[in-house]
C-alpha positions as CSV (number, residue, x, y, z in Angstrom):
1,M,0.8,-11.7,4.0
2,M,-1.9,-10.2,1.8
3,C,-3.7,-11.3,-1.2
4,G,-6.3,-9.6,-3.5
5,A,-6.2,-7.1,-6.3
6,G,-3.8,-4.1,-6.5
7,H,-5.2,-0.6,-5.6
8,S,-7.2,-2.1,-2.7
9,G,-5.5,-0.4,0.2
10,S,-2.7,-2.9,1.0
11,T,-0.1,-0.1,1.5
12,L,-2.4,1.6,4.1
13,L,-3.0,-1.8,5.7
14,G,0.7,-2.6,6.0
15,M,1.5,0.8,7.5
16,V,-1.3,0.4,10.1
17,L,-0.1,-3.1,11.0
18,S,3.5,-1.7,11.5
19,G,2.3,0.1,14.6
20,M,2.1,-3.1,16.6
21,P,5.0,-3.6,19.0
22,G,7.6,-5.8,17.3
23,A,6.2,-5.4,13.8
24,V,7.9,-4.3,10.6
25,Y,6.3,-3.6,7.3
26,I,8.5,-4.2,4.2
27,G,6.1,-3.2,1.5
28,E,6.0,-5.5,-1.5
29,G,8.6,-8.0,-0.3
30,A,9.0,-9.6,-3.7
31,K,11.0,-6.5,-4.7
32,V,13.7,-7.4,-2.2
33,R,15.2,-9.4,-5.1
34,Y,16.0,-6.1,-6.8
35,L,17.7,-4.3,-3.9
36,G,20.8,-2.5,-5.3
37,D,20.2,-3.6,-8.9
38,T,20.9,-0.4,-10.8
39,S,19.5,-2.0,-13.9
40,K,16.0,-1.6,-12.3
41,P,14.2,1.7,-11.9
42,L,14.5,3.3,-8.5
43,K,10.9,2.5,-7.6
44,K,11.7,-1.2,-7.9
45,R,15.2,-1.5,-6.5
46,A,15.0,0.7,-3.3
47,C,12.9,2.1,-0.5
48,K,10.2,4.3,-2.1
49,I,10.7,7.0,0.5
50,C,14.5,7.1,1.1
51,G,15.8,5.7,-2.2
52,D,19.2,4.0,-2.5
53,D,20.4,5.6,0.7
54,C,17.8,3.9,2.9
55,A,19.4,3.2,6.3
56,F,16.9,0.3,6.9
57,W,17.6,-1.6,3.7
58,N,21.3,-0.8,3.3
59,G,23.3,-3.9,4.3
60,F,20.4,-6.3,3.9
61,S,20.5,-9.1,1.3
62,W,18.6,-12.2,0.6
63,T,19.6,-14.6,-2.1
64,K,17.3,-17.6,-1.7
65,G,15.8,-18.3,-5.1
66,A,13.8,-16.0,-7.3
67,G,10.6,-16.1,-5.3
68,D,8.6,-18.7,-7.2
69,A,7.0,-21.6,-5.3
70,E,9.4,-24.1,-6.8
71,D,12.3,-22.1,-5.3
72,C,11.3,-23.0,-1.8
73,D,13.2,-26.2,-1.0
74,G,13.2,-25.9,2.8
75,E,16.9,-25.1,2.9
76,G,18.5,-21.8,3.9
77,E,17.0,-18.9,5.7
78,G,13.6,-17.7,4.6
79,L,13.0,-14.1,3.7
80,Y,10.9,-13.2,6.8
81,A,13.4,-14.8,9.1
82,A,16.1,-12.7,7.5
83,V,14.1,-9.5,7.8
84,A,13.1,-10.3,11.4
85,R,16.7,-10.8,12.3
86,H,17.8,-7.6,10.4
87,A,15.1,-5.4,12.0
88,G,14.9,-7.0,15.4
89,A,11.2,-7.7,14.7
90,S,8.9,-10.6,15.6
91,I,6.1,-9.8,13.0
92,V,6.9,-9.2,9.3
93,I,4.2,-7.7,7.1
94,D,4.4,-8.2,3.4
95,S,1.9,-6.7,0.9
96,S,3.1,-8.7,-2.2
97,K,0.0,-10.1,-3.7
98,K,1.4,-12.6,-6.3
99,T,0.0,-16.0,-5.4
100,D,3.2,-17.9,-6.2
101,W,5.3,-15.6,-4.0
102,I,2.8,-16.0,-1.1
103,A,2.8,-19.8,-1.5
104,A,6.6,-19.9,-1.4
105,R,7.0,-17.7,1.6
106,A,4.3,-19.7,3.5
107,E,6.1,-22.9,2.8
108,E,9.4,-21.3,4.1
109,L,7.6,-20.5,7.3
110,R,6.1,-24.0,7.6
111,A,9.5,-25.6,7.0
112,A,10.9,-23.5,9.8
113,G,8.2,-24.4,12.2
114,H,6.2,-21.2,11.9
115,Q,2.7,-20.4,10.6
116,A,1.8,-17.9,8.0
117,R,-1.3,-15.8,8.3
118,L,-3.1,-14.4,5.2
119,I,-5.3,-11.3,4.9
120,F,-7.6,-11.4,1.8
121,L,-8.0,-7.7,1.3
122,T,-11.0,-6.6,-0.9
123,R,-12.4,-3.4,-2.2
124,D,-15.4,-2.5,-4.4
125,G,-14.2,-3.5,-7.8
126,R,-15.5,-0.3,-9.3
127,A,-13.1,1.7,-7.1
128,V,-10.2,-0.5,-8.1
129,V,-10.8,-0.3,-11.8
130,N,-11.3,3.5,-11.6
131,S,-8.0,3.8,-9.7
132,R,-6.2,1.9,-12.4
133,L,-7.8,4.0,-15.1
134,R,-6.9,7.2,-13.3
135,K,-3.3,6.1,-13.2
136,Y,-3.3,4.5,-16.7
137,P,-5.9,6.5,-18.7
138,D,-4.9,5.0,-22.0
139,R,-5.6,1.4,-20.9
140,D,-8.7,-0.5,-22.1
141,P,-11.5,-0.5,-19.4
142,A,-12.6,-4.0,-20.3
143,G,-9.1,-5.2,-19.9
144,Q,-8.8,-3.6,-16.5
145,I,-12.1,-5.2,-15.4
146,S,-10.8,-8.6,-16.6
147,D,-7.6,-8.2,-14.8
148,W,-9.5,-7.4,-11.6
149,L,-11.6,-10.5,-12.0
150,G,-8.5,-12.6,-12.5
151,Q,-6.8,-11.3,-9.4
152,I,-9.9,-11.9,-7.3
153,E,-10.3,-15.4,-8.6
154,A,-6.6,-16.2,-7.9
155,A,-6.8,-14.7,-4.4
156,Q,-9.9,-16.7,-3.6
157,T,-8.3,-19.9,-4.8
158,L,-5.2,-19.2,-2.7
159,S,-7.2,-18.4,0.4
160,D,-9.3,-21.5,0.1
161,A,-6.2,-23.7,0.1
162,F,-4.0,-21.6,2.4
163,P,-2.2,-23.6,5.1
164,G,-2.9,-21.3,7.9
165,P,-5.4,-18.7,9.2
166,V,-7.1,-16.5,6.7
167,L,-8.9,-13.2,7.4
168,R,-11.1,-11.5,4.8
169,L,-11.1,-7.7,5.2
170,A,-12.7,-5.0,3.2
171,Y,-10.7,-1.8,2.7
172,E,-13.9,0.2,3.3
173,D,-14.2,-1.3,6.8
174,L,-10.6,-0.4,7.6
175,A,-11.2,3.2,6.4
176,T,-14.5,3.7,8.2
177,T,-13.9,1.8,11.5
178,P,-10.1,1.8,11.7
179,Q,-9.9,1.3,15.5
180,D,-12.2,-1.7,15.6
181,V,-10.4,-3.2,12.5
182,A,-7.0,-2.6,14.0
183,K,-7.9,-4.4,17.2
184,R,-9.2,-7.3,15.2
185,L,-6.1,-7.4,13.0
186,A,-3.8,-7.4,16.0
187,V,-5.5,-10.4,17.4
188,F,-5.4,-12.2,14.1
189,V,-1.7,-11.8,13.5
190,G,-0.8,-12.6,17.1
191,G,0.3,-9.1,18.0
192,T,-0.8,-6.5,20.5
193,Y,-3.1,-3.6,19.6
194,D,-1.6,-0.1,20.1
195,P,-3.6,3.1,19.4
196,A,-0.5,4.3,17.6
197,M,-1.4,1.8,14.8
198,L,-3.8,4.4,13.5
199,A,-1.3,7.2,13.4
200,F,0.6,5.6,10.5
201,S,2.0,8.9,9.2
202,A,3.8,9.5,12.5
203,R,6.2,6.6,12.0
204,D,9.1,6.0,9.7
205,H,8.5,3.6,6.9
206,H,10.8,2.0,4.3
207,P,8.5,0.3,1.8
208,L,9.5,-1.5,-1.3
209,G,6.9,-0.9,-4.0
210,G,3.4,0.1,-3.1
211,N,1.1,3.1,-3.5
212,N,2.7,6.5,-4.0
213,G,-0.2,8.4,-2.5
214,T,-0.4,6.6,0.8
215,Q,3.4,6.6,1.0
216,F,3.4,10.4,0.4
217,L,1.0,10.9,3.4
218,A,3.4,8.9,5.6
219,A,6.5,10.8,4.3
220,R,5.3,14.4,4.3
221,G,7.3,15.2,7.4
222,T,10.4,13.3,6.2
223,K,13.2,15.5,5.0
224,G,14.4,14.5,1.6
225,A,11.5,12.0,1.0
226,L,11.4,11.0,-2.7
227,V,7.9,9.7,-3.1
228,R,5.2,11.8,-4.8
229,P,1.7,11.1,-5.8
230,G,0.8,11.0,-9.5
231,A,-0.2,14.1,-11.3
232,R,-3.9,13.2,-11.3
233,S,-3.9,12.5,-7.6
234,A,-1.5,15.2,-6.3
235,A,-4.2,17.7,-5.1
236,Y,-6.1,14.9,-3.3
237,Y,-3.1,13.7,-1.3
238,E,-1.6,17.2,-0.7
239,D,-4.9,18.3,0.9
240,H,-5.4,15.0,2.8
241,P,-5.5,15.2,6.6
242,D,-3.3,13.0,8.8
243,E,-6.0,10.5,9.4
244,I,-7.4,7.4,7.8
245,R,-10.2,8.4,5.4
246,L,-12.3,6.5,3.0
247,D,-11.4,7.3,-0.6
248,L,-14.6,7.5,-2.7
249,R,-13.2,9.5,-5.6
250,W,-14.5,6.8,-7.9
251,R,-18.1,7.8,-7.4
252,D,-17.4,11.1,-9.2
253,E,-14.8,9.9,-11.6
254,F,-16.1,6.5,-12.9
255,K,-17.7,7.2,-16.3
256,V,-21.3,6.0,-16.7
257,E,-20.3,3.8,-19.6
258,Y,-17.5,2.2,-17.6
259,A,-19.9,1.5,-14.7
260,A,-22.4,-0.2,-17.1
261,L,-19.6,-2.3,-18.6
262,F,-18.4,-3.3,-15.1
263,D,-21.8,-4.4,-14.1
264,E,-22.1,-6.5,-17.2
265,L,-18.7,-8.2,-16.8
266,A,-18.2,-8.3,-13.1
267,G,-21.4,-7.3,-11.3
268,P,-22.1,-10.7,-9.7
269,V,-18.5,-11.2,-8.5
270,N,-18.5,-7.7,-7.0
271,E,-21.8,-8.1,-5.1
272,T,-20.1,-9.2,-1.8
273,M,-17.6,-6.3,-2.1
274,K,-19.9,-3.6,-3.3
275,W,-19.9,-0.4,-1.3
276,G,-23.0,1.7,-1.6
277,P,-25.2,1.9,-4.7
C-alpha cells in the first residue's frame, strides 16, 4: 500500500516493486470497482495499457463493498486475497492513496491474519504542484498547493496510526539510487530483491489508473498499447531512455510567482521533502 500526494512517483514505484518474485502491481486498486462498467471512461474502468480486452483483468471480479472503511466487516474475501488467487501472486502492490481505502484494505488483511505494509511516498511539493499545473494549466495554483498540503497531512495522520510497518520514501531517492532503494523495499515488503526490478519497462503491466507518462515508458514495446502521455509531456516521454531517471522539469517550468506562493503557503511543511535549492 502507498500513501502520499498524487504525482509523486507511485506508478513508477509500483512497477519497480512488481519485479520481485511473486509480486503483482495492480495500479490504483480502488478502480477495481469500475471494471467492465461502460458508464465510466476507459481510463477508469480498464487496464490503462490494454483497455477492455486486458487478458489479466478479464474474468476478475470483486464485489465486497464500495471501498470505504465502514464496508470492511471482516466477512468475505478481501481484495488482495482475490487478486493474489487470480494472479498466482504472494505480494500485491496497490498505489491507491485514498486514506479510507487504505484503512479498509488494511483491516481486511488484519481480519484474515495478514499484515499490511505502508509506504509513505514523498516528493518535493514544488515538483508535485508543477506537475499538476502542467496537466491542468487552468487550475488555481493556490488551490493546488492547498490540495497538496491536505494530502500530506492526511498521509501523515494515516501513517502515524497505521496498524503495521511503515516506510517513508522519497521519490528523489528512488530515482537517483534505484538499486539501493529497491533492495531496501524488497526487505520491507518481505520479498526478494531481483535486479530485474529496475528494468520495469521490460515487463508486462496491467495497471488500473496511474500516471500516463510512466505507463507509456513501460508500454512502448507493447503492440496495440493504448496509453499515451499528455500533450505537454509527450516529447519528454518519447525521448526518455529505458531507465529510471529523476524528473526535474519543475525547476525550469515552475513560475517564479508560483514558487514564491508555494514558499509562503507550504514552505515549512516541504522542508523535509525539499530537493535542492
